[in-house]
C-alpha positions in Angstrom: -6.6 -11.3 0.0 -7.5 -10.6 -3.4 -6.2 -7.0 -3.4 -2.9 -8.6 -2.4 -2.8 -10.8 -5.7 -2.2 -8.1 -8.5 0.8 -6.7 -6.4 2.2 -9.8 -5.5 2.3 -11.2 -9.1 3.9 -8.0 -10.3 6.5 -8.3 -7.3 7.4 -11.5 -8.5 7.6 -10.7 -12.2 9.6 -7.5 -11.1 12.3 -9.6 -9.2 12.5 -12.3 -12.0 12.7 -9.3 -14.4 15.6 -8.0 -12.5 17.1 -10.9 -11.3 17.5 -12.0 -15.6 18.6 -8.5 -16.3 21.8 -8.7 -13.8 22.5 -12.4 -14.9 22.5 -11.8 -18.6 22.1 -8.3 -19.7 20.4 -8.0 -22.8 18.3 -4.8 -24.4 15.3 -7.3 -24.1 16.2 -8.1 -20.3 16.6 -4.1 -19.9 13.2 -3.4 -21.7 11.2 -6.0 -19.5 13.0 -4.9 -16.3 11.8 -1.1 -17.0 8.5 -1.8 -17.9 8.1 -4.5 -14.8 9.1 -1.4 -12.9 7.3 1.1 -14.0 3.4 -1.2 -13.4 5.3 -2.3 -10.2 5.0 1.7 -9.3 1.5 1.8 -10.5 0.0 -1.4 -8.2 2.4 -1.4 -5.4 -0.3 0.3 -3.2 -1.5 -2.5 -0.5 2.4 -3.3 -0.1 4.2 -0.3 0.5 5.4 0.0 3.8 6.4 3.0 5.5 6.6 6.5 4.1 10.7 7.7 3.9 10.4 10.9 2.3 7.3 13.0 2.4 7.3 14.9 -1.2 3.5 16.5 -0.9 1.1 15.6 1.8 -0.4 13.0 -0.2 2.6 11.8 -1.9 5.8 10.3 -1.0 8.6 7.7 -1.2 7.9 4.2 0.3 10.2 1.4 0.7 8.4 -0.7 -2.1 8.9 2.4 -4.3 13.0 1.5 -3.8 12.4 -1.6 -5.7 11.6 0.0 -8.7 14.9 2.5 -8.3 17.0 -0.8 -8.0 15.2 -2.4 -11.0 15.9 0.9 -12.7 19.6 0.8 -11.9 20.0 -3.0 -12.9 18.1 -1.9 -16.2 20.7 0.9 -16.9 23.1 -1.0 -16.2 22.7 -3.7 -18.7 21.7 -1.2 -21.2 25.2 0.3 -20.9 26.6 -3.2 -20.9 25.0 -4.0 -24.2 26.1 -0.6 -25.6 29.7 -1.3 -25.3 
């Protein structure tokens, strides 16, 4: 169970940051979402899920990695809305 604590905490933070970024777009929410998504890619190992795309024999795209992709898209959307 202790090995799941850090990924689960970051999953909650990533979800909260992405939700805030979508609900009230701002530069700060976009930056927070990008940071949370980047950290998520580093700590999501214990909860990754199945590999969807093999990049190299030791690396691939997993289900958990898609959460970061969605978060990056939300941050990009927020950044664009703030700039206009």
